[in-house]
N, C-alpha and C positions, 0 to 999 in steps of 0.2 A: 486515557485522555482524560484531563481535567474540564470539568464540568463549571461554565460559567453559571452565575445565580441566575435564575428565569430564561435561562437560552437552551434552545435543543440541545441534549449531547452531540449529535452531531446532524447534518443532512444527508441520508442515506444515497441520492443520487444525485449524480451530477447533470451538467448539460446536457452532454449528448446523450445520455439516458430518458433524461424530461424530452428533448423533441420527437426521439420515439414514440412516447407514448403518449404525448399533446402535441400535434403536428400542428404547427401554424396552416390556416387555410390558405392565405397564400402573402406571405410575409412579402414578398417579392413583387406583388401585383402593386401598382400606384393606385390603378383605377378600383380595388377589390371595395375598400372603404366607402367611396363615395356609392357603387355600386347597392350595398349593403346598407348604406344610410335610406337611399330611396324606395328600397324595399320597406323598412324598417318604420317608414313615413306612409308608405299605403296600408300597412298592417292598420296603423294608429287612427287613419283617417276614416277606414271602412269598418271602426268600431269604437268614433268618436261618441257614440253615444252612450255609450256603456261605462258604469261607475268602476269597474274592475274589469282588467283583460287580465285573462288565461292566458298564458304562452309556454311551449314546450319547446325544447332544446337538444335532440340526443348528440353527446359529446360536447366536452370544454374545449377541445384545443388548446391554444394558449391563454384563451379568456378576450380576446380582442372580440370577437360578437359580443358575449354576456356585458362587457366594455359599452359597445357600440347602441346595443339595446338602451343600455342606463342614460348614454349621452340624448340619444333621440329620442328621449321620454323626460328628460329632467324640464323642460318648459312646461308639460302637459299638467291638467290639474288630475286627470281620472288615475286611478290605482293600477298600479301593474305588479304583477305576480310571476315571475319568469320561475320556468322547472325546469333546471339543466341536470339532464343523467349521465354522467360520466363512471365507465368502468372501473377506472383505477383513482383511487383517491390520493389527493393532492395537497398539500400544507400550502401555507401563505408563506414561508421560506420558497420553497420550489416554485411557486409562483412567479416570486422575484427573479427566481433565478430565470427562468423565461422570458418575463417582461423587460430585464437587462440587456437581453438580446435580440428584443423585438425591433425590427426596421419599422413595421407600422407605426408602432405609439412612440418610437422618437419621432418621427413626422408628425405626429398626431398630440400638440402640445394638451389640448381640452382633456384630454383622456388623463393624463399625468394626478390632476385631483381622485379621480373616480380610481383611480389606482391604490393611491394611497390610503383611501377609506376601504378598502374592498380588503387590502391588505391588514390595515388598523382592525379589522373587525375578526381577523385569525383565524378563516375558515382552518378547520384541521383535517388530517386523512385518517379518517373514522367512517366505517361504514354507517350509511343512514342517510336520514335527510338532517342537514341544518339551514335554517332559515336565518336569511339574515336580512334586518329589516331598515332599511331608509328613508330618510326625508320625510320624519314623521308617516311612515306606514306607504306614503305614496307610490315607492319602487322597494318590491320585496324580491328576495333570491330564497329559492328551496335549490340547496345543492344535495341531489342524491347519488351518495357514492356508491361503488360497489357493481355486481351484475345486474345487468340493465332488465331483463326477465324477472329477477328477486325483488328489485326496487319498485316496477313497474305493478306487478302483479299483487304488490302490499298496499297499494292504495286505493282508497274507496273514491269511487265514482261522485262528480261533486252537480248535480243535477242543475242547480243554479247557477254554477258556475266553472262550466267545465272547460279543456286546455278548447280554446280555439284554432293554432293554429302550432303546426310543428316546423321548426328549422333541425335539418339533419346534416351534421358536417359531414364533410367528405371521410375521412378516414373510418367514419363508420356504418355509410350510409349502405354497403354490401356486405358487411357484418351484420345485419338486424336479421333473425328468423321469422318465420310464420307468427310464432309465438308470441314476440314481441310487437310485431303487427297488432296484432288481436287485442293485447292488452292497451297499447297506445287508442285502438280505436274505442276500447271501452271507457277512458279516461275523457275521452273528445266529444265536443258537440257534434250534432249527427253531417253538419253542415263544414266540421273542419277541414282543412287542408294543409298537404305536406307541400315544404318547400325546400328543394336542395341545390347544392350548389355548385354550378357546373363549371369546372376549370378550365383552363388554356389546354391545348392538346399535348403541350409539353410538360405538362404535369402529371407526376406518377398516378393523381385520382381524379379522373374525369368527369365525375357524375355517377349516376345511377346505372347499375345494368340492364337491360332488359326482362331479367327474371325477377328482380327484388321491384323494380316498377309494378309490375305483374302481380306481384305478393301482397304491395300497399292499395294497388286497385282493388284487387281481393277481397281486401277487409273495409272498403268503401270508401278512402280515400281519393280526394286528388290530387294529382301530382304535377309540378312543375318546376320549374328552375325558377329561383327567386329572382330574375331578373326578367320577369316575365310582367307584363305590362298593368295588370289590372289584379284586385286580389279577391278571390270568388270565397264569398257572403253567402252565398245560398243555393252552393253545390248540396244536393240530395242524395244519398247514393239509393244502389236499389233497396226495394223494400225487405227481399229476403236478408240483405247484407246488413240492413239494419236491423232486421230480427235478429240477426245474431248476436249483434252487439248488446242488444239488451235482454238477451238470454245470460251473456256473461253478466250484465250488472244484477238482473235476478240471482244468479246462482252466489254473486258474493251474497248480497242481502238475505238471502236465506241462510247460507252459512252462518252467518253472522247475526240472527233474526234474537238471539240471547242476549246481544250486546247492543241495545235501544242507544239510538243517536237522538240531540235535541231536536226538539223542534225549530225549524228555521221560522225567523223573523222575517215578517213582511217588514215594506216601507213606512206601511201605515202602522207601524207598534213603535215607532221612536221615542224615546223616553220611559218605555214601559218595563224597563228593569230594574228590578231591585236587587242590591247588594246586602247582603246581614254580613258587620263583619267590619275593622280599620284596620286588619293587618297587612303582609306583604301580600298574601292570595288576591283579597278585596281591590286592595291596589290595584296591582299588575291584569286586574279583571277590566276594570274601571280603563287602564289605558290602552288597551290591547281591544278595547270595543268601540274606544275612542277614535282610535288611528282605521277604523272602519266608518266614524260617525254616528259612532251608536250612543247616544245618550246614556245614561243609569242614574240610577240614585244611592247611595250609599249611606247606610244605619250605621253608627258607631254606639256603642254604649259610654265609652270613655271621654275626657274631656277633648284627649287629643288622639292623632292616629298613632298604632305601633305600640300600643299598652297593655298587650298580650306577649307571645312567645315573640313576638317582631322586635319586641324594645329592649334588650340587649344589647349593648356600647358595642359591640363586635361579634363578627360569626364569623366562620371559617366557609368560604367556597370553594367545593372541588369537587371534581367527581367519587359516585361511589363504584367502584370496579372490583369485579370478580373472575377468577381465575377462568370461565368458561366464557366469558365473554356474553353472556346472555342477556335475553330483553330488557334486564333489570340492569346491566352497566350500558349498556348502548345507551337505554333512556338518558341515563345519568349523565354521561357525555355531552348528547344531544343538548339536556337541560343546560347543564353548567355552563355549554357553551353561549347559549342566547342566554342566559341571566348573566354572563360576562358582558356581552354585547351591549344588554339593555343597560347596564351600569355605565359603560362607555358615552352611549347615546345621549343619554341622562346627564351626564357632566359636560360632555363637550359641545352641547347648545348654545346657539349666540347668547351674547352679554346677554341678561335682563330676562332670560326665557329660561332659566335654568336654577333648581335648588341644590344647595350643594350635597353631596353625600360621600361623608367620609370614607375613604377606602384606601388599599394600597394591597395591585394585587402582585405582592413580594415573592408569590409562591407559597406550596404546601408541603411538607416532607415530615411523608410517615414514617414512624417507626414501630420494632415490635416494642414490647416489654416484658416476654416471656418466652418461653419456649414453647406454648402453642400458639402465640402471634406470631411470634418467629415463621414457625411453619407456615400457617397461614398466607402472610405477608410475601413469603417465598416461592408460595403455591401462584398466588397473584402475579407475581412479577415474572416468574417461569412458564404462567398459562397463557402467554399472549405474544405476539412480536407487536407491543404498544406503540404508536408513534409518538416520538420524541418530544411532540410538544403536548401529549396530554398527559406521560408520568416518564422517567425513566429512574435505572436503579445507579444507587452513590455508592458508593464506601465511603469508611467513616472521615476519612481524610475531609474528601469533598460534602459530606455533613459538616461536619464543623466549617465549612471555607462558606459554605451558603448560612449555615446559622449565624455564623460568627458571635457562636460561645461554643464551647466544648459540650459535644452528646457522644462521641466516641465508639459511635455505632453506625453499621449502614442502613440504609434507607431507601426509599419509593419516594422522587421528588415530582411535584406537580406543579410544572415551572408555570401555568398560566393562572392557576389558584390565588389566594389571599386570603385577604378579609373584606368585609364591608358592614356598615353600619344598619343593623334593619330597617329601622323607626325611619332614618332617614331617606333609607331606598322607599319605602312605602311612599313617606311624605311626598318625595319627586315624581315618582309614579303619578300622584292623581292630581299635583300641579300640572302636569304635563296633560294629563286626561280632559284638565280643565279649561286648557288651552286650545284643545282641538275639538271638543264634542260640548254639548248641556251634560255634563256633570254636575251632580250637587252632592255634599257631603252633610248629612246631619248627625251632628256631635251630641252626646250626651241623651243619646237616644235608645234607649234599651231596649230591644224589642223582645216581647215577654210569651208572644203569641203568635202562630200563623193559620190562618184559616181561607181554606180552599172555597170559590165559590163560584158561580157560572160564569163569572165576567173576570176573575181571574185573582190573585191572593192579595189578600189584605194583612196588613202587619198590624200586630196592637200593643201597645206598650200601656204602662199604667193609665194614664190619662189621656192618649190622644191614640188615634188609627190613619195608617196611610194604605193608599191603593185605590183601587186595584191595581195590580200590575200581571201585565202577560205573562212576565217569565220573573221567577224569584230564584236566587242564587244566594246558599246558606253557605258562607265562606267566615266564620266565626270561630275558626281554631279552638279552643279548650271548650267552646259551649256549641260547638258543632251539634251531640247529639241531644240540645234541649228540646226540643220538640218532638211533639208525638208523632211527626211524620219521620224524624232522623234519628229515634232514641234507641232503634234497635242496627245501629250502623257498627259494622263489627270493627270498631277501634276504639283504642285504649288512651287514658290520660298520664303521662309520664311529666312528675316533678322534676326541673333541673334547676339547680343553684350554683349560680357562675360567681366567682368570687373576684372582687376587683382591688391589684396589689400595686403599687406605686412602683414607679419605675425608675430604679436605684441600681449604681456600681455595673457590676458585671450584667445582670440583668437587663438592663436597659438597652446594650448592645444586641438583641435577638433582632435580627433580619431576617425570619421567616414564622409560618405559623408551622407549630408543633402538633402533631397528632400521635399520639400513644395511647395509653391508657388516662384518658383524657386529654386536654388540649390548652395550648399556651398562646397567646398571641405579641406578637411586636406591640411596642407601646401605642397610645394613645390620647392624646391630652393628660400625658404623667400617670397613665393607667394600665398592665396589663390584665387581660381576661383568661381567667383560668378557671379551666371547671370539664365537665359539669356533672353534677349527679344528676341518679338516674331513678327515681322512687315509682314505683307503680300506685295509679290510683290514691293521690297524696291523701292525707287527711287535713289539712291547713297547706298554708304557700307563706309560714312568716320564716322569718331569719333561723338557720339553723347550725349551731355552732360545730354540730360534729361534721356536719356535711362540708362546713368549710373546711374541717381539718382532714375530710379524705379526698377534698381536690390537692391539696398540699401532698397528700402520701400517695396519691396517682402518680404525682410528677416526680418523687424521690424515688418508686417503683419503677419510672420508664427511662429515668436516667440517672443512677446510683451514683453516688459517690462525687458529683460535680460539685466543684466549688460555686459556682452559682445559685445554688439550693438555697442555700443559705441568706440571698438577698431579697427573697421572696418572704415580705412582713405582713402576717395576714391579722395583726393584733389590732389594726381598727376594724374590724369587722365588717367591713363595706361589701355588698354581695346584693343579687340584684335575683329572684326566685320569679319563674315561668314556667307555664305549664304546656306540652307538645303532645301532639293525638299522633299517635304509631299506629300504624298498622302491622299487620305479622309479617306481610310479605315484603315491607319496605318502599310499596308505592304508593305514590299519593292516592287520593281519592277525586276523582273527574269525571262527571258524567253526570247524568240522569239520577235521580233518587229513587231509590230501591220502594215499590210498595210491598215489603215484607209480607204484612198480612195477609195479602193478595198471593202471595208466593206462597208462602203456608197451605192456603188454603187448597192451591191447586194442585201441591204438593201431595195433597190427601190422595188424589183422584191419580196422581201421574208417578208412581215413585217403585224404586226396584227393579225393574223388568228393561228389558231391550225397548222395548214402546216406548216406557217413560223418558229415556234418553233422548231420542227422537224426539220427541215431543217439546221438550226443553230446546233441543238444539234449533229447531225450526220455527217455534213460538215465539213472539216476541214478548220478553220477560218485561214483568208487571212493572209498571213506573207510577210516580204522583205527577201527572202531566202538569208542564210550566214548572216542575223545582228541579231545582239540581243541586250536586253537593262539590264544593272546591276544599277539599282540607285535607288531615291526614297528612301533614308536611313531615310532620317526625323530624328528627335532628338537623337533614337536609332543605330547609325551606328556600335558603336562598341562593341554593342550585334548581331545585325544582317548580318551586312555586312560579317563578314567569313564563315558563313553556307551559304549564300544565293549565292555567289561566289564558296563554296565546290560544291554546288549543281547544278551551271551552268556547271564548268567541267567534272564533273558525268556524266551531259545530254550531254555534246559536246563528249564526249568520249567512251558513249555509254553502262555505267558503270551505277549499281544500284545507285539508291538515296534515299540518307538518309528521304526523305520524303512522306508522304503519299500522293494519287492523291487526295483529295479532298484539302489540304493546297497547292499543286501544283498548281491550279486553283488560289486559292489565289492569289500568287503569281506572277500570267501569266501576262504581259502589256497590253493583250486586256481586262481584265475582266471587268471593267466598264462599255465596248458599249455592251460583251459579256454577260452581269449579267441579261440587258436589253431586249435583243434578245430572252435571253431563256425564260425569263418570257411572252413573246409577249406584249413588252412595245414599247415604241414611242423612237426613239433618241433624 
């Protein structure tokens, strides 16, 4: 079948299949929504003094309960994080199929705007957590798709902000096992309760059976039907059961001791965070903190934001996929979707509250440029049953139709991808952050040194001194390794020259981003971006005529003998040069700054033995207290940066993080050393 540009190739499941997987709880019960609304109001009233409320829900059903939570919360000022665990991934198109058939939604016009906003956020049928942020951070949904035990066990308990209540939907109530219950208990407040939905006797599912209730109670939960008159907030489980929960949390802490987490900010440390850097990473960290009511001071050495690697006119935004769909691939799918939603939210803000972001989600078309790259691309395409909203294969005819210029080769199309202007994206994030919290930006402020003192971190320029700050984040791109505390980070600078070529003739018709040996964007303000060179540890950042011609040669190698190639005019020598910081494993760096000198010192005493492996596994890795790293975004910072920033903000504020434990370890700036030490290898 012919694929329309920017649309999934097909929807694999029809409505009868969907309704079996995602049954409506009570689509024919006229009173169900009103009873659900009463329950939800009681939950909010019971926790009205909390600034952030964390709720869990087992099962998505047809999404009605999620929408009802959103509606019930819409007039409240407190923040709500709703964590929904659903074993069967579903995408926006399939959700719409369900909702188009929902009698409850038809009768509740107030839910219609919420359904449209949720569909606009494009939830995808991928394994893992997707964070959807609405209403300037007041309402957040974490969609955890995949095996429920795997999803629950992969998460870290948040002591300051655990799950307060669980709502378990009928179709999964009796399918949970004891392991699931204990993992729910691990993530919960000690007084958390389970609410179930007891349906009418004529319903196929009439609530929990006695065995399931006993299993929940055996994990310390109070279990009740959601129509009960009161919400228990002071329930205390048996001391033995509490001990079992604490043991589970301690096991997690011990197993991941090598991956130290950020110190938690208290309310007394408002505006005590400094961020060095003026690009995408620092801007989005400031935004994620501001959504939590936390201020920050941003220090940028340039006269404007986004003058480093974030200064390009256009950058491609799409996920990095691997044939195995490993942690790297799953992270980039989550991160890409999160960043895409950020762009949408920032550009759809009410008039007067938005900063324009030039962008076009026109899709990204990846093609091969030689035999080796074709084999690699084929392995990715054939390696997984990729959700069609993430990517799907196209033949040469379809590729031509999508690009609107002749390519005459098959490819892999990312329908939700496209291009974004990075420096406008950074500026919009900062402007939104300043609307939400006490966020200040100091331009033309080149921080030359940082010093740790007893009361925090002090920042020094040639003439000024700033601080002390309780927390300091280094998000300064190419200068990430300039300080004594960060100069041993295992990360490398790569020069990239992006050519700017006039939009003319056939070339101007290009309608999607092309990625092969290099990339080519559709035109923006009369110019295409063509690039980019990749030079390790560059000696200078001047314009390079040779790299300009190499960029052109890459297009000729990727799409030989195409007539539109002659329309690429390089005679103007128009280009921009930047430096991106790259890690060997392609993950960004996010987390506590490692104290490399102390790691090496401890290594002298603990190396190359079974006992040393145990030591590094169970001992917190040395870090610089109060210092954090956010960088190493490489060539895909538009995709990875905003989610990495969101995760660091969540860590700093002691909130649930939308990534699993294993991926957090992959992001940790100490990973290159710890990887060897945990295997008993020499550094």
